[in-house]
N, CA, C and O of each residue as an XYZ file, in Angstrom:
760
protein
N     196.625    154.711     80.356
C     195.548    154.059     79.634
C     194.450    153.612     80.588
O     193.266    153.806     80.310
N     194.842    153.005     81.731
C     193.854    152.572     82.706
C     193.022    153.755     83.200
O     191.808    153.651     83.372
N     193.693    154.869     83.421
C     193.000    156.062     83.887
C     191.966    156.512     82.859
O     190.853    156.884     83.232
N     192.312    156.486     81.574
C     191.385    156.897     80.524
C     190.182    155.948     80.453
O     189.049    156.397     80.278
N     190.427    154.636     80.588
C     189.332    153.667     80.573
C     188.425    153.897     81.781
O     187.200    153.871     81.661
N     189.038    154.121     82.947
C     188.265    154.380     84.157
C     187.405    155.629     83.994
O     186.222    155.623     84.336
N     188.001    156.701     83.470
C     187.250    157.945     83.287
C     186.115    157.765     82.275
O     185.016    158.282     82.475
N     186.380    157.040     81.198
C     185.336    156.785     80.205
C     184.208    155.955     80.815
O     183.033    156.235     80.580
N     184.564    154.926     81.605
C     183.558    154.097     82.272
C     182.763    154.934     83.270
O     181.542    154.797     83.352
N     183.424    155.783     84.016
C     182.743    156.637     84.993
C     181.779    157.591     84.295
O     180.666    157.816     84.772
N     182.205    158.143     83.178
C     181.342    159.064     82.435
C     180.112    158.337     81.891
O     179.000    158.859     81.967
N     180.306    157.135     81.343
C     179.183    156.353     80.832
C     178.243    155.940     81.952
O     177.025    155.956     81.773
N     178.787    155.574     83.097
C     177.959    155.196     84.239
C     177.122    156.376     84.711
O     175.946    156.219     85.038
N     177.721    157.538     84.744
C     176.994    158.738     85.172
C     175.854    159.029     84.209
O     174.754    159.380     84.638
N     176.105    158.888     82.910
C     175.057    159.134     81.926
C     173.943    158.105     82.049
O     172.768    158.451     81.923
N     174.287    156.862     82.290
C     173.295    155.802     82.398
C     172.407    155.993     83.623
O     171.249    155.575     83.623
N     172.952    156.629     84.677
C     172.166    156.792     85.896
C     171.203    157.970     85.806
O     170.334    158.120     86.666
N     171.342    158.804     84.785
C     170.414    159.917     84.615
C     169.176    159.402     83.890
O     169.200    159.163     82.682
N     168.104    159.238     84.641
C     166.875    158.720     84.060
C     166.185    159.816     83.259
O     166.214    160.984     83.647
N     165.570    159.446     82.153
C     164.831    160.455     81.384
C     163.627    160.929     82.199
O     163.136    160.205     83.064
N     163.159    162.134     81.924
C     161.991    162.630     82.651
C     160.787    161.708     82.440
O     160.579    161.197     81.339
N     160.014    161.503     83.471
C     158.827    160.666     83.396
C     157.680    161.456     82.756
O     157.599    162.669     82.948
N     156.792    160.798     82.002
C     155.668    161.511     81.403
C     154.845    162.305     82.419
O     154.387    163.408     82.120
N     154.654    161.742     83.632
C     153.871    162.447     84.655
C     154.535    163.763     85.042
O     153.856    164.774     85.221
N     155.855    163.753     85.171
C     156.576    164.980     85.525
C     156.517    165.988     84.383
O     156.350    167.186     84.617
N     156.652    165.511     83.161
C     156.564    166.400     81.999
C     155.165    167.000     81.893
O     155.007    168.183     81.592
N     154.158    166.173     82.142
C     152.783    166.643     82.096
C     152.564    167.755     83.132
O     152.020    168.812     82.812
N     152.989    167.507     84.363
C     152.824    168.519     85.421
C     153.559    169.802     85.051
O     153.033    170.896     85.258
N     154.743    169.687     84.518
C     155.507    170.861     84.102
C     154.762    171.640     83.024
O     154.757    172.871     83.033
N     154.132    170.921     82.095
C     153.369    171.571     81.031
C     152.171    172.342     81.589
O     151.832    173.409     81.079
N     151.533    171.814     82.626
C     150.407    172.525     83.247
C     150.926    173.696     84.077
O     150.376    174.796     84.014
N     151.990    173.462     84.859
C     152.554    174.528     85.709
C     152.973    175.745     84.894
O     152.977    176.862     85.411
N     153.322    175.546     83.639
C     153.734    176.667     82.786
C     152.636    177.721     82.671
O     152.900    178.856     82.273
N     151.403    177.347     83.017
C     150.265    178.269     82.908
C     149.760    178.729     84.276
O     148.676    179.302     84.381
N     150.540    178.478     85.309
C     150.112    178.812     86.666
C     149.791    180.306     86.777
O     150.538    181.159     86.298
N     148.662    180.592     87.421
C     148.213    181.958     87.607
C     147.323    182.471     86.486
O     146.696    183.521     86.621
N     147.264    181.744     85.391
C     146.484    182.198     84.236
C     145.111    181.516     84.202
O     144.918    180.426     84.741
N     144.177    182.195     83.554
C     142.825    181.664     83.382
C     142.493    181.644     81.893
O     143.017    182.438     81.112
N     141.606    180.713     81.517
C     141.267    180.528     80.115
C     139.788    180.202     79.977
O     139.230    179.433     80.758
N     139.170    180.797     78.977
C     137.771    180.512     78.694
C     137.704    179.259     77.839
O     138.588    178.999     77.022
N     136.641    178.486     78.038
C     136.502    177.252     77.290
C     135.126    177.077     76.702
O     134.245    177.926     76.838
N     134.971    175.942     76.039
C     133.682    175.598     75.449
C     133.535    174.082     75.456
O     134.517    173.348     75.345
N     132.302    173.632     75.588
C     132.010    172.205     75.510
C     132.150    171.803     74.054
O     131.574    172.443     73.174
N     132.913    170.743     73.791
C     133.153    170.306     72.417
C     132.445    168.991     72.096
O     132.641    168.421     71.023
N     131.623    168.514     73.027
C     130.790    167.341     72.788
C     129.346    167.811     72.766
O     129.045    168.935     73.170
N     128.457    166.953     72.296
C     127.056    167.363     72.227
C     126.132    166.352     72.889
O     125.048    166.069     72.378
N     126.548    165.819     73.998
C     125.737    164.905     74.786
C     124.587    165.683     75.419
O     124.819    166.772     75.945
N     123.359    165.171     75.392
C     122.233    165.882     76.023
C     122.489    166.200     77.509
O     121.934    167.165     78.037
N     123.307    165.411     78.170
C     123.611    165.666     79.580
C     124.423    166.947     79.778
O     124.559    167.428     80.903
N     124.962    167.500     78.691
C     125.760    168.731     78.781
C     124.906    169.988     78.745
O     125.441    171.096     78.782
N     123.598    169.837     78.674
C     122.698    170.991     78.535
C     122.866    171.999     79.666
O     122.650    173.194     79.460
N     123.244    171.542     80.850
C     123.402    172.470     81.977
C     124.560    173.445     81.761
O     124.659    174.448     82.469
N     125.429    173.167     80.803
C     126.550    174.055     80.500
C     126.219    175.040     79.375
O     126.942    176.013     79.161
N     125.135    174.782     78.667
C     124.786    175.585     77.486
C     124.590    177.053     77.862
O     123.894    177.378     78.823
N     125.216    177.921     77.086
C     125.035    179.358     77.269
C     125.746    179.949     78.466
O     125.595    181.138     78.746
N     126.524    179.140     79.187
C     127.238    179.644     80.355
C     128.712    179.837     80.027
O     129.292    179.090     79.240
N     129.302    180.846     80.640
C     130.733    181.081     80.451
C     131.496    180.023     81.251
O     131.241    179.827     82.439
N     132.431    179.349     80.587
C     133.245    178.307     81.205
C     134.675    178.829     81.326
O     135.286    179.206     80.326
N     135.207    178.852     82.546
C     136.553    179.374     82.773
C     137.306    178.430     83.702
O     136.803    178.037     84.755
N     138.513    178.076     83.295
C     139.430    177.337     84.177
C     140.530    178.301     84.603
O     140.919    179.192     83.848
N     141.023    178.111     85.819
C     142.061    178.986     86.362
C     143.134    178.106     86.994
O     142.877    177.454     88.006
N     144.321    178.077     86.419
C     145.432    177.314     86.990
C     145.906    178.144     88.183
O     146.846    178.932     88.079
N     145.236    177.948     89.308
C     145.320    178.873     90.434
C     146.463    178.600     91.405
O     147.171    179.525     91.804
N     146.647    177.349     91.784
C     147.683    177.027     92.772
C     148.582    175.922     92.235
O     148.114    174.872     91.795
N     149.880    176.183     92.283
C     150.850    175.206     91.810
C     151.919    175.018     92.872
O     152.519    175.984     93.344
N     152.150    173.775     93.241
C     153.239    173.453     94.164
C     154.046    172.324     93.532
O     153.730    171.861     92.436
N     155.073    171.894     94.220
C     155.965    170.887     93.651
C     155.233    169.614     93.247
O     155.599    168.993     92.249
N     154.215    169.211     93.992
C     153.558    167.954     93.680
C     152.089    168.061     93.360
O     151.403    167.042     93.284
N     151.570    169.301     93.164
C     150.133    169.440     92.979
C     149.795    170.715     92.219
O     150.502    171.718     92.306
N     148.701    170.651     91.476
C     148.150    171.841     90.834
C     146.642    171.816     91.068
O     145.998    170.777     90.924
N     146.087    172.978     91.433
C     144.640    173.117     91.662
C     144.071    174.057     90.614
O     144.536    175.182     90.430
N     143.045    173.553     89.932
C     142.462    174.267     88.800
C     140.958    174.426     89.024
O     140.192    173.512     88.717
N     140.527    175.568     89.553
C     139.089    175.805     89.645
C     138.469    175.863     88.251
O     139.062    176.391     87.311
N     137.267    175.309     88.140
C     136.512    175.304     86.897
C     135.162    175.957     87.174
O     134.322    175.391     87.873
N     134.960    177.149     86.624
C     133.746    177.930     86.841
C     132.775    177.723     85.689
O     133.160    177.785     84.521
N     131.514    177.478     86.026
C     130.446    177.320     85.039
C     129.447    178.440     85.313
O     128.619    178.342     86.219
N     129.536    179.499     84.523
C     128.719    180.677     84.803
C     129.099    181.229     86.169
O     130.276    181.464     86.442
N     128.111    181.435     87.022
C     128.347    181.941     88.388
C     128.665    180.823     89.373
O     128.978    181.089     90.534
N     128.588    179.584     88.922
C     128.842    178.423     89.782
C     130.346    178.230     89.944
O     131.047    177.885     88.993
N     130.830    178.459     91.165
C     132.263    178.328     91.461
C     132.523    177.131     92.374
O     133.390    177.193     93.246
N     131.777    176.042     92.178
C     131.817    174.894     93.083
C     132.888    173.858     92.761
O     133.172    173.002     93.599
N     133.487    173.908     91.582
C     134.347    172.813     91.118
C     135.828    173.203     91.095
O     136.192    174.295     90.661
N     136.665    172.287     91.570
C     138.119    172.445     91.435
C     138.716    171.089     91.089
O     138.469    170.093     91.769
N     139.500    171.067     90.030
C     140.243    169.866     89.675
C     141.580    169.915     90.402
O     142.266    170.937     90.375
N     141.952    168.818     91.050
C     143.224    168.735     91.757
C     144.027    167.599     91.129
O     143.627    166.437     91.188
N     145.153    167.947     90.532
C     146.046    166.945     89.950
C     147.296    166.916     90.815
O     147.950    167.941     91.010
N     147.626    165.733     91.333
C     148.795    165.620     92.211
C     149.664    164.447     91.795
O     149.201    163.484     91.184
N     150.931    164.557     92.144
C     151.924    163.519     91.834
C     151.825    162.423     92.871
O     151.712    162.709     94.063
N     151.866    161.173     92.441
C     151.946    160.019     93.343
C     153.293    159.348     93.099
O     154.056    159.789     92.240
N     153.587    158.308     93.831
C     154.865    157.616     93.621
C     154.900    156.883     92.286
O     155.978    156.596     91.765
N     153.724    156.577     91.725
C     153.692    155.823     90.470
C     153.121    156.596     89.293
O     153.153    156.095     88.169
N     152.606    157.783     89.506
C     152.004    158.539     88.407
C     151.321    159.790     88.915
O     151.910    160.578     89.656
N     150.064    159.968     88.508
C     149.301    161.149     88.888
C     147.940    160.749     89.441
O     147.447    159.652     89.178
N     147.348    161.640     90.199
C     146.006    161.459     90.763
C     145.174    162.679     90.384
O     145.654    163.811     90.453
N     143.929    162.445     89.984
C     142.971    163.514     89.728
C     141.839    163.387     90.736
O     141.238    162.322     90.876
N     141.554    164.469     91.430
C     140.410    164.519     92.348
C     139.567    165.737     91.992
O     140.071    166.740     91.486
N     138.280    165.624     92.268
C     137.321    166.691     92.007
C     136.819    167.199     93.355
O     136.137    166.479     94.084
N     137.157    168.431     93.678
C     136.707    169.054     94.926
C     135.438    169.838     94.608
O     135.466    170.773     93.808
N     134.327    169.457     95.234
C     133.048    170.141     95.015
C     132.609    170.814     96.309
O     132.582    170.182     97.365
N     132.267    172.089     96.226
C     131.877    172.898     97.381
C     130.532    173.572     97.133
O     130.126    173.798     95.993
N     129.855    173.886     98.232
C     128.639    174.692     98.177
C     129.032    176.156     98.279
O     130.175    176.482     98.599
N     128.075    177.036     98.005
C     128.348    178.471     98.020
C     128.891    178.938     99.377
O     129.622    179.927     99.434
N     128.548    178.244    100.468
C     129.061    178.606    101.797
C     130.450    178.017    102.061
O     131.006    178.199    103.144
N     131.009    177.312    101.074
C     132.352    176.752    101.209
C     132.404    175.343    101.765
O     133.461    174.712    101.759
N     131.264    174.836    102.250
C     131.244    173.483    102.812
C     131.335    172.451    101.700
O     130.843    172.664    100.592
N     131.971    171.334    102.015
C     132.133    170.260    101.032
C     130.794    169.657    100.660
O     129.930    169.462    101.515
N     130.625    169.361     99.378
C     129.443    168.662     98.891
C     129.482    167.228     99.398
O     130.534    166.725     99.790
N     128.319    166.573     99.386
C     128.250    165.167     99.776
C     129.142    164.306     98.873
O     129.732    163.323     99.320
N     129.227    164.690     97.608
C     130.068    163.972     96.645
C     131.235    164.892     96.283
O     131.099    165.804     95.467
N     132.366    164.633     96.902
C     133.553    165.454     96.679
C     134.807    164.597     96.807
O     134.786    163.508     97.382
N     135.871    165.108     96.267
C     137.178    164.442     96.264
C     137.114    163.053     95.646
O     137.774    162.121     96.106
N     136.317    162.932     94.607
C     136.274    161.692     93.856
C     137.242    161.803     92.674
O     137.607    162.906     92.266
N     137.646    160.675     92.137
C     138.566    160.674     91.005
C     139.283    159.356     90.905
O     138.710    158.299     91.169
N     140.555    159.424     90.517
C     141.330    158.207     90.355
C     142.783    158.489     90.057
O     143.189    159.635     89.863
N     143.558    157.421     90.023
C     144.986    157.475     89.718
C     145.229    156.961     88.303
O     144.461    156.157     87.777
N     146.307    157.439     87.703
C     146.671    156.933     86.386
C     146.989    155.444     86.485
O     147.569    154.988     87.470
N     146.610    154.701     85.469
C     146.873    153.263     85.438
C     148.079    152.934     84.566
O     148.561    151.801     84.566
N     148.563    153.926     83.826
C     149.747    153.731     82.985
C     150.549    155.033     82.986
O     150.172    155.999     83.649
N     151.638    155.053     82.256
C     152.525    156.212     82.263
C     151.915    157.423     81.569
O     152.311    158.554     81.849
N     150.967    157.208     80.678
C     150.424    158.327     79.930
C     151.506    158.980     79.090
O     152.519    158.360     78.766
N     151.279    160.243     78.741
C     152.279    160.972     77.964
C     152.496    162.340     78.594
O     151.836    162.694     79.571
N     153.402    163.088     78.045
C     153.670    164.445     78.534
C     152.487    165.369     78.271
O     152.394    166.440     78.872
N     151.570    164.962     77.367
C     150.442    165.824     77.028
C     149.076    165.252     77.401
O     148.088    165.986     77.408
N     149.002    163.961     77.710
C     147.694    163.360     78.038
C     147.827    162.335     79.163
O     148.711    161.478     79.150
N     146.924    162.448     80.133
C     146.864    161.498     81.237
C     145.406    161.069     81.420
O     144.492    161.881     81.271
N     145.194    159.788     81.745
C     143.846    159.286     81.996
C     143.768    158.732     83.410
O     144.751    158.230     83.955
N     142.573    158.833     83.995
C     142.371    158.509     85.407
C     141.120    157.651     85.580
O     140.016    158.189     85.669
N     141.270    156.322     85.630
C     140.109    155.472     85.907
C     139.633    155.700     87.347
O     140.435    155.968     88.241
N     138.327    155.590     87.553
C     137.737    155.799     88.874
C     138.387    154.864     89.898
O     138.645    153.697     89.604
N     138.648    155.382     91.097
C     139.264    154.564     92.145
C     138.195    153.944     93.055
O     137.026    154.326     93.008
N     138.618    152.980     93.882
C     137.692    152.236     94.749
C     136.974    153.155     95.733
O     135.783    152.972     95.984
N     137.663    154.122     96.285
C     137.058    155.066     97.231
C     135.917    155.832     96.556
O     134.854    156.019     97.148
N     136.140    156.268     95.329
C     135.110    157.009     94.596
C     133.936    156.108     94.240
O     132.782    156.528     94.327
N     134.221    154.870     93.839
C     133.140    153.926     93.534
C     132.243    153.753     94.749
O     131.018    153.789     94.630
N     132.848    153.566     95.918
C     132.062    153.412     97.147
C     131.222    154.664     97.422
O     130.064    154.556     97.826
N     131.800    155.848     97.205
C     131.059    157.096     97.408
C     129.892    157.193     96.439
O     128.782    157.548     96.835
N     130.139    156.877     95.169
C     129.079    156.950     94.167
C     127.940    155.977     94.503
O     126.765    156.324     94.386
N     128.295    154.772     94.916
C     127.264    153.784     95.264
C     126.486    154.227     96.497
O     125.265    154.085     96.544
N     127.177    154.757     97.484
C     126.545    155.210     98.727
C     125.586    156.375     98.490
O     124.592    156.510     99.203
N     125.872    157.210     97.504
C     125.067    158.403     97.257
C     124.113    158.256     96.069
O     123.541    159.241     95.601
N     123.946    157.039     95.591
C     122.989    156.803     94.510
C     123.452    157.240     93.138
O     122.629    157.495     92.259
N     124.751    157.331     92.941
C     125.300    157.727     91.640
C     126.075    156.567     91.002
O     127.168    156.744     90.463
N     125.476    155.385     91.081
C     126.134    154.176     90.591
C     126.559    154.228     89.139
O     127.473    153.508     88.737
N     125.904    155.079     88.334
C     126.266    155.205     86.931
C     127.713    155.693     86.772
O     128.333    155.456     85.736
N     128.244    156.362     87.778
C     129.601    156.930     87.699
C     130.706    155.948     88.088
O     131.882    156.313     88.076
N     130.352    154.727     88.428
C     131.356    153.771     88.919
C     132.306    153.265     87.846
O     133.253    152.541     88.153
N     132.072    153.632     86.599
C     132.995    153.229     85.526
C     133.659    154.443     84.879
O     134.229    154.331     83.794
N     133.588    155.586     85.528
C     134.161    156.809     84.965
C     135.644    156.665     84.649
O     136.397    156.025     85.383
N     136.038    157.269     83.550
C     137.449    157.467     83.216
C     137.576    158.928     82.802
O     136.956    159.364     81.832
N     138.380    159.674     83.540
C     138.606    161.080     83.230
C     139.907    161.212     82.455
O     140.809    160.387     82.591
N     139.993    162.240     81.655
C     141.235    162.519     80.939
C     141.527    164.007     81.013
O     140.621    164.837     81.075
N     142.800    164.317     81.004
C     143.262    165.702     80.985
C     144.368    165.769     79.940
O     145.301    164.966     79.945
N     144.241    166.744     79.045
C     145.254    166.959     78.012
C     145.767    168.386     78.106
O     145.001    169.312     78.373
N     147.051    168.559     77.888
C     147.645    169.893     77.832
C     148.650    169.903     76.693
O     149.632    169.160     76.697
N     148.379    170.766     75.713
C     149.253    170.904     74.552
C     149.640    172.377     74.441
O     149.231    173.196     75.265
N     150.420    172.706     73.432
C     150.745    174.120     73.221
C     149.484    174.940     72.966
O     149.420    176.116     73.323
N     148.497    174.326     72.357
C     147.272    175.045     71.988
C     146.298    175.231     73.147
O     145.616    176.252     73.228
N     146.230    174.249     74.043
C     145.242    174.384     75.098
C     145.147    173.195     76.030
O     145.989    172.297     76.029
N     144.100    173.223     76.819
C     143.820    172.262     77.886
C     142.451    171.657     77.618
O     141.503    172.381     77.313
N     142.336    170.337     77.728
C     141.058    169.658     77.545
C     140.814    168.722     78.719
O     141.683    167.941     79.106
N     139.621    168.819     79.269
C     139.175    167.932     80.344
C     138.084    167.045     79.765
O     137.205    167.518     79.044
N     138.145    165.752     80.084
C     137.143    164.842     79.565
C     136.654    163.840     80.586
O     137.347    163.520     81.552
N     135.454    163.353     80.356
C     134.840    162.283     81.147
C     134.241    161.284     80.171
O     133.515    161.662     79.252
N     134.548    160.008     80.373
C     133.984    158.949     79.537
C     133.501    157.800     80.414
O     134.136    157.422     81.399
N     132.351    157.260     80.014
C     131.810    156.014     80.558
C     130.755    155.553     79.570
O     130.412    156.286     78.643
N     130.248    154.374     79.751
C     129.209    153.860     78.863
C     128.063    154.865     78.774
O     127.455    155.214     79.786
N     127.770    155.327     77.559
C     126.668    156.250     77.343
C     126.923    157.700     77.710
O     126.001    158.514     77.652
N     128.149    158.048     78.087
C     128.447    159.442     78.477
C     129.838    159.830     78.007
O     130.826    159.174     78.336
N     129.899    160.905     77.234
C     131.170    161.419     76.748
C     131.105    162.937     76.848
O     130.264    163.575     76.213
N     131.985    163.501     77.638
C     131.989    164.947     77.879
C     133.393    165.478     77.659
O     134.363    164.880     78.125
N     133.513    166.598     76.952
C     134.796    167.264     76.759
C     134.582    168.765     76.830
O     133.623    169.297     76.270
N     135.480    169.436     77.522
C     135.506    170.895     77.516
C     136.939    171.301     77.206
O     137.881    170.802     77.822
N     137.098    172.208     76.249
C     138.425    172.608     75.770
C     138.649    174.094     76.052
O     137.735    174.912     75.941
N     139.880    174.418     76.418
C     140.284    175.785     76.753
C     141.461    176.173     75.871
O     142.347    175.356     75.616
N     141.471    177.405     75.409
C     142.477    177.899     74.470
C     143.577    178.639     75.228
O     143.342    179.720     75.769
N     144.786    178.056     75.267
C     145.915    178.684     75.963
C     146.360    179.988     75.286
O     147.011    180.819     75.918
N     146.017    180.168     74.022
C     146.490    181.372     73.326
C     145.648    182.601     73.642
O     145.985    183.709     73.225
N     144.553    182.411     74.379
C     143.663    183.530     74.697
C     143.351    183.574     76.187
O     142.233    183.252     76.590
N     144.330    183.972     77.020
C     144.044    184.060     78.453
C     142.999    185.136     78.746
O     142.854    186.106     78.001
N     142.279    184.939     79.846
C     141.266    185.892     80.298
C     141.619    186.304     81.726
O     142.419    185.630     82.373
N     141.044    187.391     82.229
C     141.314    187.772     83.618
C     140.897    186.650     84.567
O     139.859    186.023     84.357
N     141.683    186.390     85.601
C     141.325    185.336     86.556
C     139.970    185.623     87.211
O     139.669    186.767     87.550
N     139.163    184.583     87.384
C     137.857    184.744     88.020
C     138.010    184.844     89.547
O     139.109    184.683     90.076
N     136.899    185.112     90.246
C     136.968    185.122     91.713
C     137.376    183.742     92.236
O     137.332    182.750     91.508
N     137.762    183.700     93.475
C     138.155    182.428     94.107
C     136.982    181.446     94.084
O     135.824    181.855     94.162
N     137.284    180.163     93.977
C     136.191    179.182     94.055
C     135.607    179.194     95.469
O     136.253    179.619     96.427
N     134.387    178.722     95.564
C     133.720    178.672     96.865
C     134.570    177.879     97.850
O     135.078    176.805     97.526
N     134.715    178.411     99.035
C     135.512    177.776    100.076
C     136.963    178.201    100.083
O     137.703    177.819    100.989
N     137.399    178.983     99.100
C     138.787    179.445     99.005
C     138.936    180.907     99.344
O     140.052    181.425     99.364
N     137.808    181.602     99.618
C     137.873    183.039     99.868
C     138.692    183.348    101.104
O     138.852    184.515    101.463
C-alpha cells in the first residue's frame, strides 16, 4: 500500500512540475510554422500617413528562424530596407525594427522597438516602446514615436503587424493561405 501511495504521489508530482507552454513560446512556434515562406499583404487602415504604401506590393518573408529568434523582412515595393526581428527574452518577447539603406548600412534610426509588458497570447503580442528607442527617437527628432505600441498577430488565417500611438493607427495584414515566391534578400543581407 505504501508503495502504491508513493508511486501515485510521484506521478502527481511529476505532472505538477510540467509547466504549461507559455504564450510567448506558443506565439513563436506559430510564426516558425511559416519559416521560409513569403506572403503578400495589404494595408487595412486608412490613415493619411499610410499614403507612402499606396499602390505598392507589400511582402513579408519569414526568412530566418532560430530557437530564440525569427527575422521577417518586410518589402514595400522595391524598398527592401525593413526587417522585423522578434526574439525570446527571459520574461517574454522583444520586437526590433532593423532599417538599412540600399548599400546595407544601418539607418540612423534602427533597432528600435520594445519588449512585451504582459504574457500576451499564443496569437497576439504587444510591444510598448522601450527606453533605448525613446532616447533614439528624441535624439533624431522623431519625438512623436515615443509612445509607440506595436502589435503582431499570427492566426491560422494570417499575420498582422500594427503600430498605435496618439493620432496614428497602422495595420498591414498578410494572408497565410496564399504564399508567394520569396522576394530578394533585404538590403544588407545579400
